[in-house]
N, C-alpha and C positions, 0 to 999 in steps of 0.2 A: 731506666726511665722512672721518674717520680710519679706519685699519685696524681698530682696536679696535671702533669703532662698526659697521663692516661686518660683523665676526664676531659682534658682539652681536645684530645683526638678521638673522642668516643663516637662521634657521628660517622667519620669515614669507617671506623671499625664496625659499626652496626650495618652500614650499607654493604661492606664486604661479606659480613655474615649472611645477609639477606641473599646476595648474589650466589654465594657458595651453596646455600640451602636450596635455592631453586635449581642449580645445576645438579646437585646430588639427588634431589627429589625426582627430577626428570630422567636422569641418566642411570640411576641405580635404584630401581623400585624396591628391591629386596631390603636394601639398607634403609630406604625411606620408610618402609613399613615398620622396621625395627625402631626407628626414631620415635614413632608414635607412643611407645611405652615409656619414653623418657620425658614426655611433656610435663606431667604433674611433678615428678621429682625435680626437674630443672626449675620449674617455677617455685617450688618449695625452697630450694637452695637459694634462689635469687632473693626470696622474701626473708630468709634467715639472715643473709648478708646485709640486707637493708635494715631489718629490725635492729641489728647490732649497732647501727649508726644513730638510732633514735632514743632519746632520754625518756624512758617509759614512766618515770616517776611524775612527769609533767602531763601525762596524757589526760588526767581528769580535768585539766584546764580547758581541753578541747571541747568537751561537752558543755562547758559553762559559757562558751562563746556563742551567744544567742544569735547575733547577726550573721555569723558564718553558717550555723545550722539552718537559719531560715533561708538564707540565699541558696545553700546547697539543696534543700528540699524543694524549693520553688523551681530551681533549674531542672532538677532531675525528675520530678514527679508532676510538674505542671507544664512548663515550657517545652521540655523535650518530648513528652507524649503528644503535645499539640503539633510540634514539628514533625514527629514520626507519622502521625495520622495524615498530615498533608502530603508528606513525601511518598507514602505508600498507596495513595489512592489509585495509582495506575496499575497496581498489582492485583486488583480485585478479581480479575479473571484468571489469575494464576495462584491458586490457593497454597501450593507448596512453598513458592517463593514468598508469598505474603506471610505466612505463619513463621517461616524461618527468619524473615526480616524483622518481624514484630518481636519474636523471642529475644533476639540479640540487641535490638535498638532500644527496647523499653527497659532494660536491666542495666543499671549503672554498675560499673566494675567495683569489686571489693578486694581485689588483690594487687595486680601489678600497676593499678593507678597510683598506689603509694610510691612505687619506684619512679614512674614517669613524672610525678609531681616533684619529687626530690630532684631529679635530673633537670626539670624545667624550672628550678629555682622557686618553687612553691612551698607552702608549709605542709610537708609530709607528715608531721606530728599530728596536726589537726585532721588531715585526711585519714590517717590510720584510726584516730579516736572515733571517727564517724562511720567506719565500715560496718560495725554491728547494726547500727541504725539503718543504714542503707540496705543491709541484707534483709532485715525484718520487714521493712516497708516494701521492698520489691516482691517478697514472698506474698505479702498481703494484697498488693495492688496489681500484680501481673495478671491474675485471672480476671480481674475487673476490666483492665485495659483490653485484654484479648476478647472478652465478651462483647464490648462496645465495638471494637474495630473489626472483628471477624464476623460477628453476627451469626447467622445460621449456615455459613459457607462451610466451615470445617469444625469438626468436634475435636477440641484440644484438651488433653488431660495433662494438667501441670502438677507434678508431684514436688513435695518439699525436699525429699531425700537427696537428689543430686546437688541442690544448693547447700544444704547442711554439710554434706560430705566434703564438697569443695572448700567450704569455709573452714572446716576443721583441719583439713590437710594443708591448705594453702595459706591460712591465717593463724589459726590457733596453735598448731604444733610448732611452726617456725617461731612464732612470737614467744611461746613458753620456753623453748630452747634458748632463744636470745636473752630473755630475762635471766635464766639460770646462768647462762654464760657470763653475762655482765656482773651478776652478783658474785659469782665465784672468782672472777678476775680480780676483785679487790683483795682476795686472800691468797691467791696463787699466782706466782710469776709465770708459770707454765701456761695457764689459762689466759693470763693477760697478754702473753705473746701470741697465743691463738687468736685472741680478740683483735690484736693489732694486724695480724696477717689477713684476717677476713675483711679488714677495712679496704683492702686493695680489690676485692672481688665483685662489688656491684656492677661495674662496667663489663668485665668478662662474663659474669653470670647472665646479664642481660643479653649479650651477644650469643650466648649459648641457648637462651630461651628462643631468641629469634631464629636460630639455626634449626632447632628441633621442631618447632612449630611449623615453620614454613617448609622445611625439608620433608616432614611427614605428611603434609596436607596438599602440597601443590599439585600432585598428580591427579587427585580427584577434581580439583578445580579446573584443570586443563581439560580433563575428560569431558566435563559437563559445561564447558564454557559457553556453548551455544545456547543451552537452556537457561543459563544464568545472566545472559545479557540484559534482560529487563530490569534486574535488581541493581546492576552496577551504577546507574544514575542515582538511585536512591541512596546508596552508600556514599557516593561522592558528594551528594547534596548534604548529607549529614556531616560528613567530615568538614565541610566548609561552614555550615550554619550552626552546628552545635556549639563550637567555641564562641561564636558570637552571642548565643543564648546565654552561655556562662559568663561572658564579659558584661552583657547587659545587666544580668542579675547582680553581679558584683558591684557594678556602677550604682545600681538602685539602692543597694545597702551600704554604699560608701565604704567598701572594704579596703583595707590596706593592700599593698601589692602582693605580698606573699599569700595572704589569705584569698585574694581575688584569683590568683593563679591556681590555687587548689580547687576552687569552685569551677574554674574554666576547664581544667583537666578532668574533673569528675563528670562534667556535662559532656565532654567529648569522648570519654573513654567508656566502652561497653563491656558487658560480662561475657564476651564471646566464647572464651575457653570453658567457662563454667556452665553456660546454657547448652553446650553441645550435647551432653547426655539427655537433656530435655528433648532436643530435636530428634535424637535417636530413639526416643520412647514414643514418638508420634505414631499414628496409624500407618500401616504399611504403604498405602497408596501415596502418602506425602512425605514419608520419612527420609528417603534417600536424598531427594533434591532440597528438602528443607535443611537437612544437616549440611549439605554442601554449601548452601547459601550462608549458613552460619560460618563455615570455614572460610568462605570468600571474604566475609566481613572481617574475620580475624587477620587475614593476610593484608587487606587494604588498611586496616586500622594500625597494624604494627608499623607499616611504612609511614602512615600519617603521623604516628607518634614521634618518629624521628625528625619530622618537620616541626611538630608542635614544641618539642623541647628546645628548639632554637627560636621559633617564631613567638611563642606565647610570652616568654620573658621580655622580648623586644617590644611587644604591643601592649601588655598589661602593666600599666603604670611603671615604666622603666625609670622615671625620674624620682619616684618616691618609694623607697623600700620600707 
């Protein structure tokens, strides 16, 4: 099988991974628990594989693209919070679900959004260049958003540590290793062969991430599904409306297709895996259900992304690249 054939059949491969993960998670709980320890390493491997495909010397051009950055920030920090505020109004009497939903929906993804942008024929180079800015702004604005949307219902303590730790292990370390690999590949035939071999791995690595995340978390979601029912329409509404917010912003700034798709993926993809430690650090009376609400969003989003990578390229300016 060629690399082109592998990428062409990636959607069926991902759906198989999701199905197998659900079966393993429900039928083999001991194995599912063990998979939880593999989530961060699996994402790190995926990011390394993706970073090897990106020309890092051109990254500084990304932050010079003012229209892209303006659209990205407008979508993620104005339109999406307004959307989230509207969608979560029905959860005001369920503080655990409300805080879990707000934590995950108000924070734009800083890691695997790069992968999905690439798979969805968007500009992953620009998306990668913007991740540090997205991280800093969400750290600064998340407490503000929570203060407005939660009011006096729940006292939430948001710490910087889990965000920084996730950024280091899921972005910085794989990126540095990828840059070193690329630099050394110019001088060593062995490392160049290593580099070429990793070019095959983004699709298998993504399938692995889907497997370990869903396999390790599906049991807790099934266990609490009755309590989680009120938040499901919120997440489904976000899945449908957030891409439209991204597309609207891209249209307003007259972005070209590749850049517009990057904004659309960013508006649609949330920091679900990264904010899970924040949910687990909440007060005991809301911690368990809030964390499960975050996990549920992870599962729904990963499935939605499999649709996005086919649908967004077809809808976001397909006639003009």
